[in-house]
C-alpha positions in Angstrom: 0.0 0.0 0.0 1.4 3.4 -1.0 2.2 6.0 1.6 0.3 9.3 1.3 1.6 12.7 2.2 0.0 14.2 5.3 -1.4 17.6 4.8 -1.2 20.4 7.4 -4.2 20.2 9.8 -5.4 23.7 8.8 -5.1 23.0 5.1 -8.2 20.7 4.9 -11.2 23.0 4.6 -13.7 20.3 3.7 -15.8 18.6 6.4 -13.9 15.3 6.0 -10.7 13.8 7.2 -9.2 11.2 4.8 -8.1 7.9 6.2 -5.8 5.5 4.3 -4.4 2.1 5.0 -0.7 2.1 6.0 -0.3 -1.6 7.0 -1.5 -1.2 10.6 -1.6 2.6 10.6 -4.1 5.0 9.0 -2.9 8.5 8.2 -5.3 11.3 8.7 -5.4 15.1 8.5 -7.9 17.5 10.1 -8.4 21.1 11.0 -9.1 22.6 14.4 -12.2 24.3 15.9 -12.4 26.9 18.5 -10.9 26.2 21.9 -13.1 25.2 24.9 -12.8 23.5 28.3 -12.2 19.8 28.2 -12.5 16.8 30.4 -9.3 15.3 29.1 -6.6 14.6 31.8 -3.4 16.6 31.5 -0.7 15.1 29.4 2.5 13.9 31.0 5.0 16.4 29.7 8.8 16.5 29.9 10.4 19.9 29.6 13.4 21.9 30.7 13.4 25.1 32.6 13.2 26.9 29.3 10.2 26.3 27.0 10.1 23.2 24.9 8.7 23.6 21.4 7.2 20.1 21.2 8.2 18.0 24.2 4.7 16.8 25.0 4.1 13.1 25.5 1.3 11.1 27.0 2.6 7.6 27.8 -0.4 6.9 30.0 -2.6 7.2 27.0 -1.1 4.3 25.1 -3.8 2.1 23.6 -4.6 -1.2 25.2 -3.5 -4.4 23.4 -6.1 -5.9 21.2 -6.3 -8.7 18.7 -5.7 -7.6 15.2 -7.4 -7.5 10.9 -6.9 -5.5 7.8 -8.3 -1.9 8.0 -10.4 -0.2 5.4 -9.9 3.3 4.1 -12.9 5.4 5.0 -13.6 9.2 4.9 -14.6 10.4 8.3 -16.8 13.5 9.0 -15.3 16.1 11.4 -16.0 19.6 12.5 -14.1 21.8 10.0 -15.0 25.3 11.4 -12.6 28.0 12.5 -9.6 27.0 10.4 -6.5 29.0 11.2 -5.2 31.0 8.3 -1.8 30.2 6.9 1.0 32.6 7.7 2.4 34.7 4.9 5.4 33.1 3.1 7.4 36.3 3.9 6.5 36.3 7.6 9.5 36.0 9.9 9.4 33.0 12.3 7.9 33.5 15.7 10.7 33.4 18.3 10.1 31.9 21.8 12.4 33.3 24.4 13.2 31.6 27.7 10.6 32.0 30.4 11.0 34.9 32.8 13.5 34.3 35.6 11.7 34.5 39.0 12.9 34.5 42.5 11.0 31.4 43.8 11.9 27.8 44.8 9.9 26.4 41.9 7.2 27.2 39.4 5.3 25.7 36.5 3.1 27.0 33.6 0.4 24.5 32.5 -2.1 24.9 29.7 -5.5 24.4 31.3 -7.0 22.6 28.3 -4.3 20.3 27.0 -2.3 19.9 30.3 0.9 20.8 28.4 3.8 22.2 30.4 5.0 25.4 28.8 7.8 26.3 31.2 9.0 25.2 34.6 11.8 25.2 37.2 12.1 22.6 39.9 8.5 21.5 39.2 9.0 18.0 40.6 11.0 19.1 43.7 9.2 18.4 46.9 8.3 21.5 48.9 6.0 22.7 51.7 2.6 23.5 50.1 1.3 25.6 53.0 -2.3 26.6 52.3 -2.2 25.3 48.7 -3.1 22.1 50.5 -6.6 23.5 50.7 -7.1 22.9 47.0 -7.2 19.2 47.8 -9.5 19.8 50.8 -12.0 21.5 48.5 -11.5 18.9 45.7 -12.4 16.1 48.0 -15.4 18.1 49.3 -16.6 18.8 45.8 -16.3 15.1 45.0 -18.4 14.2 48.1 -21.0 16.6 46.9 -21.0 15.3 43.4 -21.3 11.7 44.7 -24.4 12.7 46.8 -22.6 12.0 50.1 -23.0 15.5 51.3 -24.9 18.6 50.1 -24.1 22.3 49.9 -27.0 23.2 52.3 -26.0 20.6 54.9 -25.4 22.1 58.4 -22.0 21.2 59.9 -21.6 21.3 63.7 -18.3 23.1 64.6 -16.2 21.0 66.9 -13.8 22.1 69.5 -10.8 21.0 67.4 -12.0 23.0 64.4 -12.7 26.1 66.5 -9.3 26.1 68.2 -7.2 25.4 65.1 -4.5 28.1 64.7 -3.5 30.2 61.7 -5.8 32.0 59.3 -9.5 31.7 60.3 -13.0 32.0 59.0 -13.9 32.6 62.7 -16.5 29.9 63.1 -17.7 29.4 66.7 -17.7 26.1 68.5 -21.1 24.4 68.8 -22.7 26.4 66.0 -24.0 25.1 62.7 -22.4 26.3 59.5 -23.4 25.2 56.0 -21.0 23.3 53.6 -21.5 26.2 51.2 -20.3 28.8 53.8 -17.4 26.6 54.8 -16.2 26.2 51.2 -16.1 30.0 51.0 -14.3 30.2 54.3 -11.6 27.9 52.9 -11.3 29.4 49.5 -11.7 33.1 50.2 -10.6 33.4 53.9 -8.1 30.5 53.8 -9.7 29.4 57.1 -7.9 26.6 58.8 -10.9 26.2 61.1 -13.2 25.8 58.1 -10.9 23.1 56.7 -11.0 21.0 59.8 -14.8 21.4 59.9 -15.2 20.1 56.4 -12.6 17.3 56.9 -14.5 16.1 59.9 -17.8 16.3 58.2 -16.7 14.4 55.1 -14.2 12.0 56.7 -15.5 11.6 60.2 -12.1 12.7 61.5 -9.4 14.8 60.0 -6.9 11.9 60.0 -9.4 9.8 57.9 -9.9 12.8 55.6 -6.1 13.1 55.1 -6.1 9.5 54.0 -8.8 10.3 51.5 -6.7 13.3 50.3 -3.8 11.0 49.7 -5.9 8.4 47.8 -7.3 11.2 45.6 -3.7 12.5 45.0 -2.7 9.1 43.8 -5.7 8.8 41.5 -4.9 12.1 39.9 -1.3 11.2 39.3 0.2 13.5 42.0 3.0 11.1 42.7 5.2 13.5 44.8 2.5 14.6 47.2 1.6 13.5 50.7 -0.9 15.1 53.1 -1.0 14.9 56.9 -3.9 17.4 57.4 -6.5 19.4 55.7 -4.9 22.8 56.0 -1.1 22.6 55.3 0.4 23.5 58.7 4.1 22.7 58.8 4.9 18.9 59.0 8.0 17.2 57.5 5.7 14.4 56.1 3.4 17.0 54.4 4.7 18.0 51.0 3.9 18.5 47.3 5.5 19.9 44.1 4.6 22.7 41.7 3.8 20.1 39.1 1.5 18.1 41.3 -0.4 21.2 42.4 -0.9 22.3 38.8 -2.3 18.8 38.1 -4.7 19.4 41.0 -5.7 22.9 39.9 -6.3 21.5 36.4 -8.5 18.7 37.8 -10.6 21.2 39.9 -11.3 23.2 36.8 -12.0 20.1 34.6 -14.0 18.0 37.1 -16.1 20.7 38.9 -16.8 23.6 36.6 -20.1 24.2 38.5 -18.1 25.1 41.7 -15.2 27.0 40.1 -16.9 30.3 40.7 -15.9 30.1 44.4 -12.3 30.8 43.4 -13.2 34.1 41.8 -14.9 35.6 44.9 -13.1 38.6 46.2 -14.8 39.0 49.6 -16.6 36.8 52.1 -18.4 37.9 55.2 -19.1 35.6 58.1 -19.9 36.3 61.7 -19.9 40.0 60.8 -16.3 39.8 59.7 -15.5 40.7 56.1 -12.3 39.3 54.7 -10.7 39.8 51.2 -9.3 37.1 49.0 -5.5 37.2 49.3 -5.0 36.5 45.6 -3.8 39.9 44.4 -4.2 39.0 40.8 -8.0 38.8 41.2 -7.9 42.6 41.8 -5.4 43.6 39.1 -6.0 41.3 36.1 -9.5 40.7 34.8 -8.5 37.5 33.0 -7.6 35.9 36.4 -10.4 34.0 38.0 -8.6 31.8 40.7 -7.2 30.0 42.6 -5.3 29.9 45.9 -2.6 31.5 48.1 -0.4 29.9 50.7 2.2 31.0 53.2 4.2 29.7 56.1 7.7 30.7 57.2 9.1 27.4 55.8 7.1 27.4 52.6 7.5 31.0 51.7 4.8 32.8 49.7 2.9 30.5 47.2 0.3 31.2 44.6 -1.8 29.2 42.2 -3.3 31.4 39.5 -5.7 30.5 36.7 -6.6 32.8 33.8 -8.4 32.7 30.5 -7.6 34.9 27.5 -9.0 34.4 24.0 -10.4 31.0 24.8 -7.0 29.8 26.1 -6.6 28.9 29.8 -3.3 28.8 31.7 -2.5 27.7 35.2 0.6 28.9 37.0 2.0 27.7 40.3 4.7 29.7 42.1 6.1 28.2 45.4 8.7 29.7 47.8 8.6 33.4 46.7 10.2 35.8 49.2 7.2 38.1 49.6 3.5 38.4 49.0 4.1 41.0 46.3 6.8 38.9 44.6 4.5 35.8 44.2 1.8 38.0 42.5 4.3 39.8 40.2 6.0 36.5 39.3 2.7 34.8 38.6 1.6 37.8 36.4 4.9 37.6 34.5 4.5 33.8 33.9 0.9 34.2 32.7 1.8 37.0 30.3 4.7 34.9 28.9 2.5 31.9 28.3 -0.3 33.8 26.6 2.1 35.8 24.5 4.1 32.9 23.0 1.8 29.8 23.1 -1.6 29.0 21.7 -4.1 26.1 22.3 -6.1 24.4 19.6 -8.9 21.9 19.8 -8.2 19.5 17.0 -11.0 17.0 17.5 -14.3 16.8 19.3 -15.2 13.9 21.6 -17.8 11.4 20.4 -17.1 11.9 16.7 -16.3 8.9 14.5 -12.7 9.4 13.3 -12.3 5.8 12.0 -14.7 2.9 11.3 -12.6 -0.2 10.9 -13.8 -3.7 10.2 -14.4 -5.8 13.4 -13.8 -9.6 13.2 -16.7 -11.7 14.4 -18.7 -8.7 15.5 -22.4 -8.3 15.6 -21.7 -5.2 13.5 -19.1 -5.5 10.8 -17.6 -2.1 11.6 -17.2 -0.1 14.8 -16.9 3.7 15.0 -13.8 4.9 16.9 -13.4 8.3 18.4 -12.2 10.2 21.5 -13.6 10.1 25.0 -12.8 13.8 25.4 -12.0 16.7 23.1 -8.3 16.7 21.9 -6.3 19.8 22.5 -2.7 20.7 21.6 -0.6 23.6 22.8 2.2 24.8 20.6 4.3 28.0 20.1 2.5 30.8 18.3 3.0 30.6 14.5 3.7 26.9 14.4 0.1 25.7 13.6 0.8 24.7 10.0 3.5 22.3 11.2 0.9 20.1 12.9 0.1 16.6 11.6 -2.2 13.9 12.9 -2.1 10.2 12.4 -4.4 7.4 13.4 -2.7 4.1 14.4 -4.9 1.0 14.4 -4.2 -2.7 15.0 -4.1 -5.0 11.9 -7.0 -7.0 13.3 -9.8 -6.0 15.7 -11.7 -8.8 17.3 -15.2 -8.7 18.9 -16.4 -8.3 21.5 -15.7 -4.6 22.1 -17.1 -2.6 25.0 -18.1 1.0 24.8 -15.0 3.1 25.7 -12.5 0.3 25.1 -9.2 1.6 23.7 -8.6 0.5 20.1 -5.6 2.2 18.6 -4.6 5.9 19.0 -4.2 9.3 17.5 -0.7 10.7 17.3 -0.1 14.4 16.8 3.2 15.7 15.6 4.7 19.2 15.2 7.4 19.5 12.6 8.0 15.8 12.8 8.2 15.6 16.6 5.5 13.8 18.5 3.7 16.2 20.9 1.0 13.9 22.1 -0.6 10.5 21.7 -4.1 9.6 23.0 -6.3 6.5 22.7 -9.1 6.0 20.2 -12.0 4.3 21.9 -15.1 2.4 20.7 -18.0 4.8 20.6 -20.4 2.0 21.2 -20.3 -1.7 22.2 -20.0 -4.4 19.5 -20.8 -7.8 20.8 -19.8 -11.1 19.3 -22.2 -11.9 16.5 -24.1 -15.1 15.8 -22.8 -17.7 13.3 -24.4 -16.0 10.4 -23.1 -12.5 11.2 -19.7 -13.9 11.9 -19.6 -15.6 8.5 -20.8 -12.4 6.8 -18.2 -10.4 8.7 -15.5 -12.8 7.7 -16.4 -12.5 4.0 -16.6 -8.7 4.4 -13.2 -8.7 6.1 -11.6 -10.5 3.2 -12.1 -7.3 1.1 -10.6 -4.9 3.8 
């Protein structure tokens, strides 16, 4: 079978992507559509402290092994709107300078849609997270609400332990009832340690049990260099995280609980006749910033997680160990400006759209539609869009039965010949083993694929 030349993704203005047989691989091209939030998990990215033009990989997304058959060439419909215009042949290349040098122990810039790391320094070094811990406290609380275990309007009785917890406070009173909704605001806006303990006890029974839930959740999210001892981040040598892990958590909050994300954009919260401001200075100075959390102890220094959206592109920055409150805000602002100036996100494919319809051996249906479980985004340097290529990889033989969501092959996206991401294709619906007649017909059909 002859190899075909892959076209730039933006070059295909029709509403089809062409698929061709390349032994066990089908080459495709497609164009992008406008960017939007996604449920896709962040890619696992390897970068240096300076930006990497295409060092984005996703080893966790490798397709599951499957029995293999010849694959038919089939045109596949796809959303073809919002194609990016090609650059003028005389346009100079877009240059990407190194990321700003900041005075912090570590930092990371993550794209909020693709999960790509744009720049970092010491992002996997363990550090004291201080009140950035509270992002996991609210994540676990959001999950309990989503699961129906607790509700926003539930009343929580404030314990002696919660009331007497030191550090920043919401100023709850022992023996009073406070709603989960109020406690979440007390954690996110006021950074109240007392509110954290109250939520931890309500969700987990005890704060120690809740800390175990926090650690289980961290492992599920892929936060492999994080360990929690409490719900608030008070100093403890066994309580640590990294800029990378915290960015993964911030990304997960935005991805998994968009209905609760508004809490992070609240500038004031009044409880018990005490009005307190959100300590995130960027909420007050940059209208594109809509979250997320500050942190500080003497050992941790000044920390800040920021999230901002400009022109349908979302970035998350994590700064840990800055020397002052002002420095963490200024450094975060510099990192956001850098990321938005020199990088751009594109949605290449929508979820649930058939990108390939290969023959299935012994299936109730002779073919199965394959697509993505979540929209596929890519983040690349500005001006590099026309260097993108996409390729579908499929097994030589696909054997029924297939379950809905089962991985069958993958899509590989490259930029100027370098792989930037790979993610599984999944069966969009189940295909059970057929009866004798359908298996015979499928076998005959397969002979011509």
